[in-house]
N, C-alpha and C positions, 0 to 999 in steps of 0.2 A: 640794649635789646633786652626783652622781660625777658626772666625768668620765677618759672613756676615750679617749685614741688610740691607732687600729687599725694595728700592725706589721705586717700583712699574714697571707696563708697562707703555712705556716712547708714543711708538709709534707702530701704529697697521694698515696698509695698509689697508687692508679686513675692515674694519669701514671708514676709512676718501678716504680712493679709490683716494690721489691726483692728479696724471697720469694717461695715459691711459696706460703707460708702468710701473705704480707702483700700481696693483689692488693684489695683496693679496703676502706674504714671505717680511722680509727683515732679512734677511739671512746673520750670518758673519758684527752684526757693531764690527767695528771699530775705537775706538776711535782714536783722531788726534786736538791735540789744535794748532786748528784756526791761532787765536788771543787773544788779552787781554779779551773780554767776550764770543767767541765761543770755545766751542768743536764741530766739527765734526763727524760724525758718517756715517763709510762708509759704505751703505750695498748691499746687493746682491737683486733684486728687482724681479718679476715678473707681464707680463699682462692677462687677464683674457688661461688658457689652450686655444686650437686649435678645431677643429671640433673633429679632435680623440687623445685630451684629453692629448695631448701635450707641455708642457713648453719652453718657451726661458726666461735662466733669466738676466737683462741689472744693471750694476753698476750705483747704486748712491750715496746720500748721505742724512743725515739728519742736520739739524745746534740745537746743544744745545746752551741754555744760559749758559755761565760756571760756574758763579754763583750760577744757579741754574739749572740739570738738568732734571729737571724733562718737564723743559719749550721748545718746540721746537718754534724756533725762525724760521726756513725756511727750504725748500726741493726742491731738483735740479730740475730744471727745462726737464732740458733733462739726458740722459745716461751721464754719462763720454767720454766710450772709445764707436766705433761700434765694432758690433761683429764682426767676422774672417769672410772669404768671403767661399768659396763653397770648402769645405775639412779642410779646417783650425779646428786647434786643439781646437778651442772658436768662432765654429759656431754659435752655440746653446747655450752656455753661457759663464757669466762673472764675474765672483763670487770674488771682492777682502780683502783683510784677514792678508795684514799686508803691514804697508808705514814709511818710514824707511827715515828719515834725512840723505842727505850724500853730505857736500860742498853746493852748491849753488843750489839744484836739491832733491825732493824728490822720491825714487824707489815706488812704486805699484805693490806688488808681488798678483796673484789674481792665482786664479784656470777656465782655461776654460774647456770647455766639450762639447765632440762630440755625434751622436747617435751613435748608435750601430746597428747591424743584431742580430745574437747572443745573447749580454747582450742588456740595454740599452742604455751606454755609455762606452765612455774612459776618463779618462780624464791630461791632462796634467796641468804645471808652469809656468804662462808667469811674465814678467815683463813690466812695462810701466811706463814715469818720466811725473814728469812736474818742469820747472823753472820760474813760475809764482804764489808758493807759496799753491800749490792743487789748485787750481780753474779750474785745465785742465790739463791733459794728455795724454804722444801722448805711442804706444806701441813702446818695445825697437825695435820687430820686427814682422814680422810677425808666428814664432815658438815661442817655448814653450827654457825658460830656464834650466829648469828639463823634461823631456817627461822619455817616456817607455827606458831602456837599457839591456844588459843581465840579466842582477840579477832582472827584476824590468819589469815581461811583462805584467800588467794588466795595474795600471797608477798609479799617484803622484798626492797628493791633500791636499788644504789646507794647505796653507804654512805658519809660524808664522817665521818673524825674526827678529835677533836680530843683532847689532854690538857691539859688545865689542874688544876697542884698535883698531887694526887694522886687525882683526878679524870675519869674519860676518859667522855666526850659522844660517840656517835655520831647526826649526826641523817642517816635513810637515808627510803625512799620507804616506805611500804604500802600494798598492792593494795586498794582497797576494791571492785569490782565487776568482770564483764566485760557487756560491750554487744557489740550485731552490729545492723552497719550498717552501708549500703551496701555487703552482699556479703562483713561480715569480720567479724572479731570485733575488738576496742579496748577494753586497760584503762583502767582508770579509777585511779591511784596520788595519796597525796601527802604530802607534808613528817608526817613522824616523827620523833621523839628520846626514843633510850636509853641509860641510864647502866651504868657500870662503874667498880671497885674496880682489876681487872687489865686491863682491857682485851681479857679472854675469856669472862666469863660476865655478861651483858647484861641489862638489866629494863627492858624498854620494855611497851607496853600499845596502842601503835597508833594514840593520842589525836594528832590534825595537832598544829602550830604555826604551823603558815603560815594563815587566813583564804583562802578560797578567792572565784572571781569570781565562779566557779555550779559548780552541785551538780558535773556531770561535770567538771571542771579537772581536768587530769595539770601536777604539777609535776614539776620533774626534780633533779639535785644537788644542794645546797642546802650552796653552800661561804662558810662562816664567818669573818672574820678584825679585826684587832682594830686601829680609829685612833681618835686624838684623843678619845680620854679613850673609847669604848663599841664596839660590837658591829657590824660589816655582815655582813650578809649578799644574794648575789647566788645566783636562783637561775635557773630558765626555766621556762615556761609554757605550755600548749596546752591548746586542745581537743580531742578524741579527730578525728578522721574527717573531713569534708569542708573543705572550705576552710579552716574555723577551725585545724586541723588541725597549724599551723605554730611550731615554739617559740617564744617574745621572751623575755626579758631579766625577771626580777621585782627585786625589792628587798624585804629590810626591817634591820629596828636593834632591837638587845636592849640592856639592862646588865646583864642576868646571866646571856646563855645559853639561860635558859629560854619568856621572855614575848617573842615576835617583836610588831613593829608591820608589816603592811608596808602600800609606800607607793612605789609599781613608780615611779612616775613621780623618782624618785628612782637609778637602777638604771641611765644613762644610756650606755648602751649600746643599740644596735639593729642591723637589718639594713642591707646597707649595699642601695646602690641597682642595685647591678648585683653579677654575679663569683660566686664561692664560698658565700658566707653573707649571701646578696641572699634567697632563698625563709624564711631559720630561723638564729636561734642559740642552741648550747647546750650541752649540757654543760661549766660555767662549772667551772674550778680555779683561785683565788687563792691567789698565793706570792711571794711578798715574799724580790727578791733584792737584796742591794747595798743596801737602804735603799728598794725601789724596787718597786713594787707592781704583778702583774703576772697579768691573766688570759689560761688559757688555753682555748681555746675552742673546741667544732665548728661545724661552717654546715650547710649547703644537706644537704636525703637523711641526716639522721641524723649525721653525719659521715662520712658515705660517702667527700666528696672531701678529707676529714684535717682538719687543725686548724690555726687559727692565734693570734695573742699580740694580747692589748692591753696597755696601758698605761697607770697611773690617772695620772691631769694635774691638777694645779689647775688654777682656771675661767679661769683672765689666762692659757694659756696658747694655744696656735696649733698 
């Protein structure tokens, strides 16, 4: 069983409100080793909602001290990318969740969202690249690299990408349907796998890779890592709407990255008794930093109050 030691809440934009576009939320915290002193945590943040109580989401970052991840040393002055134009798949939101170094560039995979009429939104997966070490990014194009298709009619979101040898793997969330309950629409989505030879052109069919606990279970960002001779992954799951709608952490293992065995009892981390992650725990991102494995994650209200960090420890440590 994995065992995690929580290091606490690291960044809360609701408390600090550091930028006009960074007043609430620090969703999808994704760690990237920027240099010998700094770990850059890319996030999706929001200004206050408009008069219709509708949000937009901007990509930014928080820099942490590589030797003490509890210390914030810098915050992005402006969003990493501009939102898309009228009608674009990322007109109302950009949420980065995976950064891969390849050659002399960095690939940034993100979720773009736009508003709908009958349901609140639809989602697709975009790609931006950096050639200056992650200081700035440019979109590869105006459209997504993964979008709606014959077998995926609703949305795709939450990319988590690994490059192993010459093969690229993307675990993403495939929308299965929309429900209407308690006066609101709720999506149902599940982890699926796409593969690629270049990180740009992807083969995918929306087939689930992790069994569900119920027909309407929603599965969150899937974050795999290699340890002790096999692949592990943590992800969050929830039931839509009602009191069961709060995320909890799940776990799966694999020997080949394609077939996964689920056993949530092995996740080793759950909500706290009180505080910022007492109601839910979600959006995990696993990162090895200087021989130690950390989980960057969000808590209550889907990351409205920012993100925290936990460290993977051995069973006999306290």
